[in-house]
N, C-alpha and C positions, 0 to 999 in steps of 0.2 A: 504494500499499500505507499501511497506518496502523501506528502503533508507539506502545509505551508507553515513556516514558524516565523514569528515578529516579537522581539523584546525589547522594551524601552521604558524609559523612565517618565513619569508625569508628575510634576512638581505640584502634588495636590494630596491631602490626607486620604488613607486608604478607603474610608467608608464612603467619600466622594466619588472616588474612581468606581468602586463597586456598584454604586447606585448608578452611574453612568452607562454600565454595560449590562444592568440586570433589571432596571426599572423601564417599562415601556415606553412611558412619555419621554425620558430621558433618550433612549434609544432612538426615537423619532428626532433628535436633535442633531445626530450625528451619522446615521445610518438609514434606516427604514423609512419611507414615507408615513408608514403608518405601523404601530405595534400595540398587539393585546396579549396579556397574559398575565400571571401572577407569579411574581418570584418565589417560587418555592419547588422543592425536588417533586418530579413528575407532572408538573404542569405542562400544558401546550401552549406554545407561543405561536402568534400568527404575526409573520413578517410580510407586510404589504408594499411593493415597491411601484404599483401599478400594474394594469392588466397588460401581459398574462401571468405576470410575476407575484401570485398570492400564494406565499410559501408557509409550511408548518414546520415546527419542530417540538421535541420532547425534552424539558430540562432534566438532564441525567446525574448533574453534579450541582449541589447548591450548599456551599458553605458560605455564609455570611462573612463579607469583608476578606474572602480569601479565594472562591472558586465559584466559577459559573461556566455552565458546559450546556451545549444544546445539540440534541442529535436530530438532524432533519428527516422528517417523515413524509413531507409533499414538498417538492420543489423541482427544479430542472433535474434531467435524468442524471447529470454528472454530480450534483449535490446530494442526491437521495442517501447514497450510503455513507456520508461525511457527518463528522461530528467537529463544531468549533467549539472553542473555550477560550476562558480568560482566568489565568492564574495571579494572584496578587502577594506582593510582598512587601511589608512596609520597610522604609529605608530612613534614615537620616533626612535626605533630600526630598524625600516624597514617597510615591508608590512605583515600585518596579512591576511593570505588566509582562506577563509572559503570555503572548496568543499563540493558539495553534488552530489549523484548520486540516483534519486529518482523514484518512481512509479515502482518499482519491483513488479511484480505479487505475487511470492513466494520466500520463503527462501529456495533455492536449493543450489545444489553443485556449480552451475555456479554463484549465487550470493555470496556465500562465496569465491569463487576463484576472483571474480571481485572485491571484497572489499581487498582482500589482494595484487591483482595486482595494485589496485589504490594506495596503501599505498606506494609500492616499486616505481610506476611511478612518484608520488607525490615528493618522496625524490629524484628521478632523476631529475625533475623540481627545486626542491629547489638547488640542485647542479649544475645544469645548469646555474641559473640564478646567483647564489653566485660566483661561481668558473669558470663558463665557462665550465664545463666539460661536455662530450656529451657521454653518454654510446653509443656503437654500438648497431642498432636495434637488432641484434639477440643475445645481452645479457639482452634486457628489458622482463620483464615477462608480 
């Protein structure tokens, strides 16, 4: 299986970063157009990016202020077998975020595009948490 990894520091308290990656209304500020779900183990999340991208995933790991993982259940064919997640660690300078998107079956153009998009989106997450900057959805990749 193949995976995407991005690790970086966000200069903000742990709880603020955890909320930004796990609370639906905050996810809408840096990733999905609309998001619904309850931040808890086993919950279903709806990640809506506009038609036909109305995707769903199940929360498989939920440890407050530490880890949040989602296994995709309805999405693009390449995304269905995948799980993405955020693992956080408190540092003196802020919060160290370890991101993964694993279980890709093949390294194809979609995998490469998704890796690039995650890098941009995660930079948007960093700017959202550190500076309260929200990039309009239509300008996110």
